C-alpha positions as CSV (number, residue, x, y, z in Angstrom):
1,X,139.9,12.9,-50.1
2,X,138.2,12.3,-46.7
3,X,136.1,9.2,-46.1
4,X,133.0,11.4,-46.4
5,X,134.2,12.7,-49.7
6,X,135.1,9.2,-51.0
7,X,131.7,8.0,-49.9
8,X,130.0,10.6,-52.0
9,X,132.3,9.8,-54.9
10,X,131.4,6.1,-54.8
11,X,127.7,7.1,-54.5
12,X,128.1,9.2,-57.6
13,X,129.7,6.3,-59.4
14,X,126.6,4.2,-58.6
15,X,124.3,6.9,-59.8
16,X,126.2,7.2,-63.1
17,X,126.1,3.4,-63.6
18,X,122.3,3.5,-63.1
19,X,121.9,6.5,-65.4
20,X,123.7,4.8,-68.3
21,X,121.8,1.6,-67.9
22,X,124.7,-0.6,-66.6
23,X,122.9,-1.2,-63.3
24,X,119.2,-1.5,-62.8
25,X,118.9,-0.7,-59.1
26,X,117.7,2.0,-56.6
27,X,120.5,4.3,-55.7
28,X,121.2,4.0,-51.9
29,X,121.2,7.1,-49.6
30,X,124.8,6.6,-48.6
31,X,127.8,4.4,-49.1
32,X,130.0,3.3,-46.2
33,X,133.8,3.3,-46.8
34,X,136.3,2.1,-44.2
35,X,139.9,1.1,-43.9
36,X,140.4,-2.4,-45.6
37,X,140.2,-5.5,-43.5
38,X,142.7,-8.4,-43.6
39,X,142.8,-9.6,-47.2
40,X,142.0,-6.2,-48.6
41,X,144.3,-3.5,-50.0
42,X,144.5,0.2,-50.7
43,X,143.5,3.0,-48.5
44,X,139.7,2.3,-48.2
45,X,137.3,-0.4,-49.0
46,X,133.5,-0.6,-49.5
47,X,131.0,-3.5,-49.8
48,X,128.5,-1.5,-51.9
49,X,128.7,-4.0,-54.7
50,X,127.6,-6.8,-52.4
51,X,124.7,-4.7,-51.2
52,X,123.6,-4.0,-54.8
53,X,124.1,-7.4,-56.2
54,X,120.8,-9.0,-55.3
55,X,118.5,-6.0,-56.2
56,X,120.5,-5.6,-59.4
57,X,120.2,-9.3,-60.3
58,X,123.9,-9.6,-61.0
59,X,126.9,-11.2,-59.3
60,X,128.6,-8.9,-56.8
61,X,132.0,-9.2,-58.6
62,X,130.4,-8.0,-61.9
63,X,128.7,-5.1,-60.1
64,X,132.1,-4.2,-58.5
65,X,133.7,-4.2,-62.0
66,X,131.0,-1.9,-63.3
67,X,131.6,0.6,-60.4
68,X,135.4,0.2,-60.8
69,X,135.1,1.6,-64.3
70,X,133.3,4.7,-63.1
71,X,135.8,5.3,-60.3
72,X,139.1,4.9,-62.2
73,X,140.6,8.2,-63.4
74,X,138.6,10.4,-61.0
75,X,140.5,13.1,-59.1
76,X,142.3,11.7,-56.1
77,X,141.8,8.0,-57.0
78,X,144.9,6.1,-58.1
79,X,143.6,2.6,-58.4
80,X,140.5,0.4,-57.6
81,X,140.9,-3.3,-57.0
82,X,138.1,-5.9,-56.6
83,X,138.9,-8.5,-53.9
84,X,137.1,-11.4,-52.3
85,X,133.4,-11.8,-53.1
86,X,133.1,-8.2,-54.5
87,X,134.8,-5.7,-52.2
88,X,136.0,-2.5,-53.9
89,X,139.4,-1.5,-52.6
90,X,140.4,2.1,-53.4
91,X,143.9,3.5,-53.4
92,X,144.3,7.3,-53.2
93,X,146.9,9.1,-55.2
94,X,150.3,9.9,-53.6
95,X,149.9,13.1,-51.6
96,X,146.2,12.9,-51.4
97,X,146.3,10.7,-48.3
98,X,148.2,13.5,-46.5
99,X,145.6,16.0,-47.6
100,X,142.9,13.6,-46.6
101,X,144.3,13.5,-43.0
102,X,144.2,17.3,-42.9
103,X,140.6,17.3,-44.0
104,X,139.7,14.5,-41.6
105,X,141.1,16.5,-38.6
106,X,139.3,19.6,-39.9
107,X,136.1,17.7,-40.2
108,X,136.3,16.4,-36.6
109,X,137.3,19.7,-35.2
110,X,134.5,21.4,-37.1
111,X,131.8,18.9,-36.1
112,X,132.9,18.5,-32.5
113,X,131.3,15.8,-30.6
114,X,128.7,15.4,-33.3
115,X,131.4,14.0,-35.7
116,X,129.9,10.8,-37.3
117,X,126.3,11.9,-36.7
118,X,123.8,11.6,-39.6
119,X,123.6,14.9,-41.6
120,X,119.8,15.1,-41.3
121,X,117.0,13.5,-39.3
122,X,115.5,10.3,-40.7
123,X,112.2,11.0,-39.0
124,X,112.0,7.4,-37.8
125,X,110.7,6.6,-34.3
126,X,111.6,3.2,-32.7
127,X,110.2,1.9,-29.5
128,X,112.9,0.0,-27.5
129,X,111.0,-2.4,-25.3
130,X,112.9,-3.9,-22.4
131,X,112.2,-5.9,-19.2
132,X,112.4,-4.3,-15.8
133,X,116.1,-5.3,-15.4
134,X,118.9,-2.8,-14.9
135,X,121.2,-3.9,-17.8
136,X,118.3,-4.1,-20.3
137,X,117.2,-0.5,-19.3
138,X,120.8,0.9,-19.6
139,X,121.4,-0.8,-22.9
140,X,118.1,0.5,-24.3
141,X,119.0,4.0,-23.1
142,X,122.4,3.8,-24.9
143,X,120.7,2.4,-28.1
144,X,118.3,5.4,-28.0
145,X,121.2,7.7,-27.9
146,X,122.9,5.9,-30.8
147,X,119.7,6.0,-32.9
148,X,119.6,9.7,-32.2
149,X,123.1,10.2,-33.6
150,X,121.9,8.5,-36.8
151,X,118.8,10.7,-37.3
152,X,116.2,8.4,-35.7
153,X,114.5,8.6,-32.4
154,X,114.5,5.8,-29.9
155,X,112.0,5.7,-27.1
156,X,112.6,3.3,-24.2
157,X,109.6,1.6,-22.7
158,X,109.3,-0.8,-19.9
159,X,106.4,-2.9,-18.6
160,X,106.5,-1.4,-15.1
161,X,107.9,1.8,-13.5
162,X,111.6,1.9,-12.8
163,X,113.1,2.3,-9.3
164,X,113.9,5.9,-8.6
165,X,117.6,5.1,-8.0
166,X,118.0,3.7,-11.6
167,X,116.9,7.0,-13.1
168,X,118.8,9.1,-10.6
169,X,122.1,7.2,-10.5
170,X,122.2,5.7,-14.0
171,X,120.6,8.6,-15.9
172,X,118.0,6.6,-17.7
173,X,114.6,7.7,-18.8
174,X,111.7,5.5,-19.8
175,X,108.6,6.5,-21.8
176,X,105.2,5.0,-21.7
177,X,104.8,2.1,-24.1
178,X,103.7,3.1,-27.6
179,X,102.0,0.2,-29.3
180,X,101.6,2.1,-32.6
181,X,105.4,2.4,-32.9
182,X,107.7,-0.1,-34.6
183,X,109.3,-1.9,-31.8
184,X,112.6,-3.7,-30.9
185,X,113.1,-5.9,-27.9
186,X,116.2,-5.2,-25.9
187,X,117.1,-8.3,-23.8
188,X,120.8,-8.6,-23.0
189,X,122.1,-11.2,-20.5
190,X,121.0,-9.7,-17.1
191,X,123.5,-8.2,-14.7
192,X,124.6,-10.8,-12.1
193,X,124.7,-8.2,-9.3
194,X,123.5,-4.7,-8.5
195,X,125.7,-2.2,-10.4
196,X,124.5,0.9,-8.5
197,X,127.3,0.9,-6.0
198,X,129.7,1.6,-8.9
199,X,128.0,4.9,-9.5
200,X,126.9,6.1,-12.9
201,X,130.0,6.1,-15.2
202,X,131.6,2.8,-14.0
203,X,128.1,1.1,-13.8
204,X,127.1,2.1,-17.3
205,X,130.5,0.9,-18.7
206,X,130.2,-2.4,-16.9
207,X,126.8,-3.0,-18.4
208,X,127.4,-1.6,-21.9
209,X,131.0,-2.7,-22.8
210,X,130.3,-6.5,-23.1
211,X,128.3,-7.8,-26.0
212,X,124.6,-8.3,-25.2
213,X,125.0,-12.1,-25.2
214,X,127.9,-11.9,-22.7
215,X,127.5,-11.9,-19.0
216,X,128.8,-8.5,-17.6
217,X,131.2,-8.4,-14.7
218,X,130.1,-6.1,-11.9
219,X,133.1,-5.5,-9.7
220,X,135.5,-2.9,-8.4
221,X,137.8,-3.5,-11.3
222,X,135.8,-0.8,-13.1
223,X,136.8,1.7,-10.5
224,X,140.5,1.0,-10.6
225,X,142.5,4.0,-11.9
226,X,145.1,2.0,-13.8
227,X,145.8,0.9,-17.4
228,X,144.2,-2.5,-16.7
229,X,140.8,-0.7,-16.6
230,X,139.6,0.0,-20.2
231,X,137.3,2.7,-19.0
232,X,140.2,4.5,-17.2
233,X,142.3,4.3,-20.4
234,X,139.6,5.9,-22.5
235,X,138.9,8.7,-20.0
236,X,142.6,9.2,-19.3
237,X,143.4,9.5,-23.0
238,X,140.7,12.1,-23.4
239,X,141.9,14.1,-20.3
240,X,145.5,13.9,-21.7
241,X,144.5,15.4,-25.0
242,X,142.8,18.3,-23.2
243,X,145.8,18.8,-21.0
244,X,148.0,19.0,-24.0
245,X,145.9,21.9,-25.3
246,X,146.4,23.7,-22.0
247,X,150.1,23.0,-22.0
248,X,150.4,24.2,-25.6
249,X,148.6,27.5,-24.7
250,X,151.2,28.0,-21.9
251,X,153.9,27.6,-24.6
252,X,152.2,30.2,-26.8
253,X,150.8,28.0,-29.6
254,X,147.5,26.2,-30.5
255,X,146.3,23.4,-32.7
256,X,146.2,23.8,-36.5
257,X,145.4,21.0,-38.9
258,X,148.2,20.2,-41.2
259,X,150.5,17.4,-42.4
260,X,151.5,15.2,-39.4
261,X,155.0,13.7,-39.8
262,X,154.5,11.0,-37.1
263,X,150.8,10.3,-37.5
264,X,150.1,6.7,-36.4
265,X,148.2,4.9,-39.2
266,X,146.1,2.9,-36.8
267,X,144.9,6.1,-35.1
268,X,144.1,7.8,-38.4
269,X,142.2,4.7,-39.6
270,X,140.2,4.5,-36.3
271,X,139.2,8.2,-36.5
272,X,138.2,7.9,-40.1
273,X,136.1,4.8,-39.2
274,X,134.2,6.4,-36.4
275,X,131.1,7.4,-38.5
276,X,130.8,3.7,-39.7
277,X,131.2,2.5,-36.1
278,X,128.3,4.7,-34.9
279,X,126.1,3.6,-37.8
280,X,126.9,-0.1,-37.1
281,X,126.3,0.3,-33.3
282,X,122.9,1.9,-34.0
283,X,121.9,-0.5,-36.7
284,X,122.7,-3.6,-34.6
285,X,121.5,-2.1,-31.3
286,X,125.0,-2.8,-29.9
287,X,126.6,-0.1,-27.7
288,X,129.5,-2.6,-27.1
289,X,130.6,-1.9,-30.6
290,X,131.2,1.7,-29.8
291,X,132.8,0.9,-26.4
292,X,135.4,-1.4,-28.0
293,X,136.1,1.3,-30.7
294,X,136.8,3.9,-28.0
295,X,139.2,1.5,-26.3
296,X,141.0,1.1,-29.6
297,X,141.2,4.8,-30.2
298,X,142.5,5.4,-26.7
299,X,145.2,2.7,-27.0
300,X,146.2,4.1,-30.4
301,X,146.4,7.8,-29.3
302,X,148.2,7.4,-25.9
303,X,151.7,6.6,-27.3
304,X,151.3,9.4,-29.9
305,X,150.6,12.0,-27.2
306,X,154.3,11.9,-26.0
307,X,155.3,13.3,-29.4
308,X,153.0,16.3,-29.5
309,X,154.7,19.1,-27.5
310,X,158.2,20.5,-28.1
311,X,161.0,18.9,-26.1
312,X,164.0,20.7,-24.5
313,X,165.1,23.7,-26.4
314,X,162.8,22.8,-29.3
315,X,160.5,25.7,-30.5
316,X,156.9,25.2,-31.4
317,X,156.5,24.6,-35.1
318,X,153.8,23.8,-37.7
319,X,154.5,20.1,-37.0
320,X,153.7,20.6,-33.3
321,X,150.5,22.5,-34.2
322,X,149.4,19.7,-36.6
323,X,150.2,17.0,-34.0
324,X,148.2,18.8,-31.4
325,X,145.2,19.1,-33.8
326,X,145.3,15.4,-34.4
327,X,145.5,14.7,-30.7
328,X,142.6,17.0,-30.0
329,X,140.6,15.3,-32.8
330,X,141.1,12.0,-31.1
331,X,140.0,13.5,-27.8
332,X,136.9,14.8,-29.4
333,X,136.0,11.4,-30.8
334,X,136.5,9.9,-27.3
335,X,134.4,12.6,-25.6
336,X,131.6,12.2,-28.2
337,X,131.6,8.4,-27.9
338,X,131.5,8.5,-24.1
339,X,128.6,10.9,-24.2
340,X,126.6,8.5,-26.4
341,X,127.2,5.8,-23.8
342,X,126.0,8.2,-21.1
343,X,129.4,8.5,-19.5
344,X,131.3,11.6,-18.5
345,X,134.5,12.6,-20.2
346,X,136.4,14.7,-17.6
347,X,138.9,17.4,-18.6
348,X,141.1,16.6,-15.7
349,X,141.9,13.1,-14.4
């Protein structure tokens, strides 16, 4: 059961609880499931009971127990535990986690760089108002891209025209202000120096990777081609996944989703969590959430890449094809995330 399938299963449980009168609440459009945080248990967790508690007029733990009753015994679900203030922690049946990994990789490979995008447009248009300051404009541009990934449309507006270099070097576009649109003010801590000498990719990373309330660092450290540079690690990890595909082709095999004998659990959890990260980054107007996630994916996949190709006299096997598929899925997530930040993901580095 993939996270998407589990999300639909939990949503169906909510709908059944409403239909039989156990909950009196509007059924949400979607339910977010993610790997459990410290204090949780099982394979996935969701806070849907906390979200429904107030409109249902019931304590969150009671809502969680109601939903637990509708989840227990379903195909693929081994156990459901309520923890903390009302989190549902879901354990998948033995063997289903392996099948879930296969479907996760297939989902990413099938969706490509649109993995984690909303399935259909929401039809919402949001005006992102920002001052004539370079970081504010770049953050607003990234937020517009994130909103687009979640089915909404973000339109960046500024009180005065932008310098031509901002649009040419940083790749930002600003619309005329639309007073009739619902608006959001984008006002991060301003950049302490001109980022344009860093060029587009490093400049955007320098402006987007810190949280909006943090002061960005504008320096040559963003250009350093070493592991100390998070942007380099993300782009290098992506390039390495692409190189593995080329190397595998030279050896006569290609990627094929399947059970992965050495799959790092942290990498799998991060890939499964990617849709939730995109939704959170869009909802909170926070591109830094996505930037930190990409660094975590890169740091998790890099050690795994050394295990992908056959060694010595070893012949390519189903295990190697499955490892390559997982590596390429991670590369796809990195490329898609960088694209939403307006940063290039090179095939060679």
